[in-house]
VEXDREN-2710 file (C-alpha; in Angstrom, 1 decimal):
% VEXDREN-2710
k/r/px/py/pz
1/MET/141.4/79.3/83.6
2/LYS/137.7/79.2/84.5
3/LYS/136.7/79.2/80.8
4/PHE/139.2/76.5/80.1
5/LEU/137.9/74.3/82.9
6/SER/134.3/74.8/81.7
7/LEU/135.1/73.9/78.1
8/PHE/137.1/70.9/79.2
9/MET/134.3/69.6/81.4
10/ALA/131.7/70.2/78.7
11/GLY/133.9/68.4/76.1
12/PHE/134.4/65.5/78.5
13/ILE/130.6/65.1/79.1
14/ILE/129.9/65.2/75.4
15/LEU/132.7/62.7/74.7
16/LEU/131.2/60.4/77.4
17/MET/127.7/60.7/75.8
18/PHE/129.0/59.4/72.4
19/VAL/131.7/57.0/73.5
20/VAL/130.2/55.1/76.4
21/PRO/128.4/52.0/75.1
22/GLY/124.9/51.1/76.0
23/SER/121.6/53.0/76.0
24/PRO/118.6/52.7/78.2
25/VAL/116.5/52.7/75.0
26/LYS/118.3/49.6/73.7
27/ALA/118.4/47.9/77.1
28/ASP/117.0/44.4/77.3
29/CYS/113.5/44.3/78.8
30/GLY/113.8/40.7/79.9
31/CYS/111.0/39.7/77.6
32/ASN/111.9/36.9/75.2
33/VAL/109.0/37.3/72.7
34/SER/108.9/37.6/69.0
35/PRO/106.1/38.7/66.6
36/ILE/104.6/36.1/64.3
37/VAL/103.8/37.4/60.8
38/GLY/102.8/36.2/57.4
39/ALA/101.1/32.9/56.7
40/GLU/101.6/31.6/60.2
41/LYS/99.9/34.6/61.7
42/ASN/97.0/34.3/59.2
43/LYS/96.4/30.7/60.2
44/ILE/96.4/31.6/63.9
45/VAL/94.1/34.5/63.4
46/ALA/91.7/32.5/61.2
47/LYS/91.5/29.8/63.9
48/LEU/90.9/32.4/66.6
49/ILE/88.1/34.3/64.8
50/SER/86.3/31.1/64.0
51/ASN/86.4/30.0/67.7
52/GLU/83.1/30.2/69.6
53/GLU/84.7/31.8/72.7
54/PHE/86.1/34.6/70.6
55/LYS/82.7/35.2/69.0
56/LYS/81.1/35.4/72.4
57/VAL/83.7/37.8/73.8
58/LYS/83.5/39.9/70.6
59/LEU/79.6/40.1/70.8
60/ASN/79.7/40.9/74.6
61/SER/82.3/43.6/74.1
62/ILE/80.3/45.2/71.3
63/HIS/77.2/45.2/73.5
64/GLU/79.3/46.9/76.2
65/GLY/80.2/49.7/73.8
66/TYR/83.5/48.5/72.4
67/SER/84.2/48.6/68.7
68/TRP/86.4/46.0/67.0
69/LYS/89.3/47.3/64.9
70/GLY/89.2/44.4/62.5
71/VAL/91.4/41.4/61.6
72/LYS/94.3/43.5/60.2
73/ALA/94.9/45.0/63.7
74/ILE/95.3/41.7/65.5
75/GLU/98.8/41.0/66.9
76/VAL/100.3/37.6/67.4
77/ILE/103.4/37.0/69.5
78/LYS/105.3/33.9/70.6
79/ASP/107.0/33.6/74.0
80/ASN/110.3/32.0/73.1
81/ASP/111.0/30.7/76.6
82/ASN/108.0/28.4/76.8
83/GLY/106.5/28.4/73.3
84/ILE/103.2/30.0/74.3
85/ILE/101.5/31.9/71.5
86/LEU/99.4/34.9/72.5
87/VAL/97.0/36.8/70.4
88/GLY/96.1/40.4/71.1
89/VAL/92.8/41.7/69.6
90/PRO/92.5/45.5/69.8
91/PHE/89.1/47.0/70.6
92/ILE/88.2/50.7/71.0
93/ASN/86.4/51.5/74.2
94/LYS/83.7/54.2/74.8
95/ASP/86.4/56.8/75.5
96/GLY/88.2/56.1/72.2
97/SER/91.3/54.5/73.7
98/VAL/92.5/51.1/72.5
99/GLU/92.3/48.1/74.8
100/MET/93.9/44.7/73.9
101/PHE/91.8/41.6/74.5
102/ALA/94.3/38.8/75.1
103/PHE/93.8/35.2/74.0
104/MET/95.9/32.0/74.4
105/ASP/95.0/28.8/72.6
106/GLY/91.6/30.3/71.8
107/HIS/90.8/31.0/75.4
108/PHE/90.1/34.6/76.6
109/LEU/92.7/35.7/79.2
110/GLY/91.6/39.3/79.9
111/ILE/91.8/42.9/78.8
112/SER/94.9/45.0/78.9
113/PRO/94.9/47.6/80.4
114/SER/92.6/46.0/82.9
115/HIS/89.6/48.0/84.3
END
């Protein structure tokens, strides 16, 4: 009887794992953003890297010991709720970890993760 109860409970737990809908991995984060790719991304990136504020931030960060990962590593996302386009420019710090420099409409917002 003890073995039967153990097998029954184990089978019940396994059944619940596969039958119950939903997964914390697939759960909605509440962020309504989407990546921008292709020609639209290229236009946004070209406009950013020709911007004087970006050039100043890039130069200052290189003097502080950061290294720029290049144009290919730049990420562009659009906040679908309010239409804001954010650009993340990855730099490698002195420790070798990646930090994203965030820009919106060509203006520097800050570094993530912040110091």
